[in-house]
C-alpha positions in Angstrom: 3.6 17.9 -10.1 2.9 21.4 -10.7 2.9 22.1 -7.0 6.6 21.4 -7.0 7.6 24.4 -8.9 9.2 27.0 -6.5 8.6 24.7 -3.4 10.9 23.4 -0.9 11.0 19.5 -0.4 12.6 17.0 1.9 13.5 13.4 1.2 14.5 11.1 4.0 16.7 8.2 2.7 17.6 10.7 0.0 20.9 9.2 -1.1 19.3 5.9 -1.8 18.2 4.6 -5.1 14.8 6.0 -5.0 15.9 9.1 -3.1 18.4 10.1 -5.9 16.0 9.4 -8.7 13.2 11.5 -6.9 15.6 14.4 -6.4 16.4 14.4 -10.0 12.6 14.4 -10.8 11.9 17.4 -8.2 14.7 19.5 -9.5 13.7 19.1 -13.2 10.2 20.2 -12.1 11.6 23.4 -10.7 11.7 22.7 -6.9 13.3 25.7 -5.2 15.2 23.5 -2.7 15.5 19.7 -2.0 16.7 18.7 1.5 18.5 15.3 1.5 18.4 13.5 4.8 20.5 10.4 5.4 23.2 8.9 7.7 26.0 8.4 5.2 28.2 11.4 4.6 30.2 9.4 1.8 27.0 8.9 -0.2 26.1 12.5 0.4 29.4 13.7 -0.9 29.1 11.5 -3.9 25.6 12.8 -4.6 26.7 16.4 -4.0 29.4 16.1 -6.6 27.2 14.2 -9.1 24.3 16.6 -9.1 26.5 19.8 -8.7 23.2 21.7 -8.0 23.1 24.4 -5.3 19.3 23.7 -4.7 20.2 20.4 -3.0 20.9 20.7 0.6 22.3 17.8 2.7 21.5 16.9 6.4 23.3 14.2 8.2 20.6 12.6 10.4 18.9 9.5 11.4 15.0 9.0 11.5 15.5 7.1 14.8 16.4 10.6 16.3 13.5 13.1 15.6 15.9 16.0 16.6 18.1 15.2 13.7 15.3 15.1 11.2 13.5 18.4 12.4 16.0 20.8 10.9 15.7 19.2 7.4 11.8 19.7 7.7 11.9 23.4 8.7 10.3 25.6 5.9 9.4 22.5 3.8 6.2 22.4 2.0 6.3 18.7 1.0 8.3 15.6 2.2 9.0 12.0 0.8 9.8 9.3 3.4 12.1 6.7 1.9 14.4 6.0 4.6 14.3 2.3 5.8 15.9 -1.0 6.5 14.9 -2.9 3.4 17.0 -6.1 3.2 14.9 -9.1 4.3 17.7 -11.4 5.7 19.4 -8.6 7.6 16.0 -7.6 9.2 15.5 -11.4 10.2 18.8 -11.2 12.1 18.1 -7.9 13.6 14.5 -7.3 13.9 14.7 -4.8 16.6 16.7 -2.6 14.4 14.0 -2.9 11.7 11.3 -1.8 14.2 13.5 1.1 15.3 14.1 2.5 11.8 10.9 1.4 10.0 8.4 2.0 12.8 9.7 4.3 15.3 11.7 6.2 12.8 8.7 6.7 10.6 6.7 8.1 13.5 9.6 10.5 14.2 9.4 11.7 10.5 5.6 12.0 10.8 5.9 14.2 13.9 8.7 16.2 12.7 6.9 16.9 9.4 3.6 18.0 11.0 5.3 20.1 13.6 7.2 21.9 10.7 3.9 22.6 8.9 4.6 20.2 6.0 1.6 20.1 3.7 2.0 16.7 2.3 3.9 13.6 3.4 4.2 10.4 1.2 5.5 7.3 3.0 7.0 4.4 0.8 6.0 0.9 1.7 6.6 -2.5 0.0 4.5 -5.5 -1.0 6.2 -7.4 1.8 4.0 -5.5 4.2 0.9 -7.5 3.0 0.5 -10.8 4.9 4.1 -10.4 6.1 6.2 -13.5 7.1 9.4 -11.6 7.7 10.6 -8.8 10.1 11.2 -6.3 7.2 7.5 -6.8 6.1 6.1 -6.7 9.4 8.0 -3.5 10.4 6.8 -1.9 7.2 3.3 -3.1 7.8 3.4 -1.4 11.1 4.8 1.7 9.4 1.6 1.8 7.3 -0.6 1.4 10.2 1.3 4.1 12.0 0.8 6.4 9.0 -3.1 5.5 8.8 -3.4 5.9 12.5 -1.8 9.3 12.3 -4.3 10.4 9.6 -7.2 9.0 11.5 -6.2 10.4 14.9 -5.5 13.9 13.5 -8.4 14.8 11.2 -7.7 18.5 12.0 -4.2 18.3 10.7 -3.4 20.3 7.6 -0.9 17.7 6.6 -2.0 15.1 4.0 -0.1 11.8 4.8 -0.5 8.9 2.3 1.2 5.7 1.5 2.5 4.0 -1.6 3.2 0.3 -1.9 5.2 -1.3 -4.6 7.2 -4.5 -5.4 10.8 -5.1 -6.6 12.4 -2.0 -8.1 14.8 -3.3 -10.9 18.4 -2.4 -10.4 17.8 -0.5 -7.2 20.2 -0.9 -4.5 20.0 -4.7 -3.2 18.4 -5.8 -6.5 19.3 -9.3 -7.8 19.9 -8.0 -11.2 23.4 -6.5 -10.8 24.3 -10.0 -9.2 23.2 -11.7 -12.4 25.0 -9.3 -14.5 28.2 -9.8 -12.6 27.8 -13.8 -12.9 27.1 -13.6 -16.5 30.1 -11.4 -17.2 32.3 -13.6 -15.1 31.1 -16.8 -16.9 29.8 -18.0 -13.5 26.5 -19.9 -13.0 23.4 -17.9 -12.1 22.5 -18.6 -8.6 18.8 -18.7 -8.0 17.0 -19.2 -4.6 13.9 -20.8 -6.2 13.3 -20.9 -10.1 9.5 -20.8 -9.6 9.6 -17.8 -7.1 7.7 -14.8 -8.6 8.3 -11.1 -8.0 6.6 -8.0 -9.2 8.9 -5.8 -11.5 9.0 -2.2 -11.9 11.5 0.6 -12.6 12.7 3.5 -10.5 10.8 5.6 -13.0 7.6 3.7 -12.2 8.1 4.1 -8.4 8.5 8.0 -8.8 5.3 7.9 -11.1 3.5 6.1 -8.2 4.7 8.7 -5.5 3.7 11.4 -8.0 0.3 10.0 -8.3 -0.1 9.8 -4.5 1.2 13.2 -3.9 -1.2 14.7 -6.6 -4.4 12.8 -5.5 -4.2 11.7 -1.9 -6.7 12.2 0.7 -5.4 11.7 4.3 -4.6 8.0 5.0 -4.9 6.9 1.4 -2.6 3.9 0.1 -1.8 3.6 -3.4 -0.5 0.6 -5.4 0.8 0.7 -9.0 -0.3 -2.3 -11.1 2.6 -4.2 -12.2 3.6 -7.4 -14.1 5.7 -10.2 -12.6 8.0 -12.8 -13.7 9.7 -15.9 -12.0 13.2 -15.6 -10.8 14.3 -17.9 -13.6 12.7 -15.9 -16.3 14.4 -12.7 -15.0 17.8 -14.5 -14.8 17.6 -15.9 -18.3 16.4 -12.5 -19.6 19.4 -10.7 -18.2 21.8 -13.4 -19.5 20.3 -13.3 -22.9 20.7 -9.6 -23.2 24.2 -10.0 -22.3 24.8 -12.7 -25.2 24.2 -16.0 -23.2 21.0 -17.7 -24.3 21.7 -20.7 -22.2 23.2 -19.9 -18.9 24.1 -22.5 -16.2 21.7 -22.2 -13.3 22.5 -23.2 -9.7 19.6 -23.3 -7.3 20.8 -22.4 -3.9 17.4 -22.2 -1.9 15.5 -19.4 -0.5 17.0 -17.0 2.0 15.7 -16.2 5.5 12.2 -14.8 5.6 11.6 -15.0 1.8 8.1 -15.7 0.2 7.5 -17.8 -2.9 5.1 -15.1 -4.1 4.5 -11.5 -3.0 1.2 -9.6 -2.5 0.5 -6.0 -3.5 -3.2 -5.9 -2.3 -5.0 -8.2 0.1 -8.6 -9.3 -0.7 -9.7 -7.3 2.3 -8.1 -4.2 0.8 -9.4 -5.1 -2.7 -13.0 -4.9 -1.7 -12.4 -1.3 -0.7 -10.1 -0.2 -3.4 -11.1 1.9 -6.3 -9.5 1.4 -9.7 -7.8 4.4 -11.1 -6.4 3.0 -14.3 -2.7 2.3 -13.8 -3.4 2.5 -9.9 -5.4 1.1 -7.1 -6.4 3.4 -4.2 -7.3 2.1 -0.9 -9.1 4.8 1.2 -8.6 5.1 5.0 -11.1 3.5 7.3 -11.8 6.6 9.4 -14.2 5.0 11.6 -13.7 5.5 15.3 -13.6 2.6 17.9 -17.4 3.1 18.5 -18.3 0.4 16.1 -22.0 0.4 17.2 -22.3 3.7 15.3 -21.6 1.7 12.0 -23.3 -1.4 12.6 -26.1 -0.9 10.2 -23.8 0.3 7.5 -20.9 -2.2 8.0 -20.1 -5.0 5.7 -21.5 -8.3 6.7 -19.1 -10.5 4.6 -15.5 -10.4 3.5 -14.9 -10.5 -0.2 -14.2 -13.8 -1.6 -12.0 -12.5 -4.4 -8.4 -13.3 -4.9 -5.4 -11.3 -3.4 -3.5 -9.3 -6.0 -0.2 -11.2 -6.0 2.8 -11.8 -8.1 1.5 -15.3 -9.0 -1.8 -14.2 -10.4 -0.8 -10.7 -12.1 0.2 -10.8 -15.6 3.3 -12.9 -16.0 6.1 -11.9 -18.3 7.8 -14.3 -20.9 11.7 -14.1 -21.4 11.2 -11.7 -24.3 8.7 -9.5 -22.5 11.1 -9.4 -19.6 13.9 -8.4 -21.9 11.9 -5.6 -23.3 11.1 -4.4 -19.7 14.8 -4.6 -18.7 15.8 -2.5 -21.9 13.9 0.4 -20.3 16.4 0.7 -17.6 19.4 3.0 -18.3 21.8 0.7 -16.7 20.9 -2.3 -18.8 21.0 -0.1 -22.0 24.5 0.9 -21.2 25.6 -2.7 -20.5 24.2 -3.8 -23.6 25.9 -1.2 -25.7 29.2 -2.2 -24.0 28.6 -5.9 -24.7 30.3 -7.0 -27.8 28.4 -10.3 -28.1 25.0 -8.9 -27.3 
C-alpha cells in the first residue's frame, strides 16, 4: 500500500470490526487523513478515544442518504466500502432494509465517490452472495452486480471500482466464536446449529490483506477472492473449548437459523472458468461486453465449465488441532488463553 502514504482515505462502516482494523492499517502506512463514516455516535466516540489520533475524522452518516456520505468523500483519494447489514436472520425478517443499505446504499457510495474524484473504491462482499438463498446474500450479490455495472457503464471514469469477497471473519462482530467462549467460561453446553455445517475461516488481518491486494492490483470491475480453509461448526466449537481447557464439551444441537446454508461458496463454477490464479488469491475480471452479443458470437464460449464450485465443503478442511492453531493467530484468543488458568 505504498500509495497510501500521504493520502486521504474514507471508510464506510468505519466503526465496525473491519473498519477499525483497516483504519489501524492505513494509519500505520502513513495515511494523512482517514475519514470514518458510520451511523453510531457512541461507537465513533469509543473509537476516537481508543485511537487518539488526530488523523482520524468522524462523519455521522448513513449510506442510504448520499448527501450524508458526500462530505466524507470530499478531497479523498481512496475509499473502502464496508457499511452493510450483515446478519442473516435479521435480513430475513427485514429484507427491504437489507436492500436499502446493501444495494441502494452501495450505489450512493459509488456515486458520491466518483463525484468527489476518488481514484479507487474497494467494495466488500461475502461468500453468501454466491448462489444466495437468503436476503443478506441476495442483497450483497446485487451490490456486486451494481459495482460491476458501474464499471462497465462508465469506462471513461478515472475511478477504479473493485470487489472483494470472503467468508466468515473470526471474532468479528456477529461471529459465533465469542458465543462459544462465553458458553465455555460459564460451563454451559455449546449450542450448534448443525455439527456438519462448514464455513470458510479467516482473520481480520486476512480480510485486510485481501482488500490491500484488490486495492493494489485491480482493474475496473475486478472481483477478488482469498483462498481460505474451512472447518465444520463442531470442529470450530471443540477447538475453542479445548483452548480454554475443556477437551470434551457438551454439545447441544439447536438447528439452523433462518436463511442459513449447510455449506458456503466463494466462487461459482461459472466464475472459476474465467478466474486467474494469483497465488493466495483468485481474480475474476469484469465481463465488459455490451448488450450487442452478436459482436462476440464467434469468440463466445459454447460450454459452461463442468468444474466444481469453490466451497467450504471442498476446500481444505481443518482438524481440531489445525483450527486451534488458526485461532491462536487472533489477538483476542491469545489474550483469553493467557487469562485461562486451566488452559
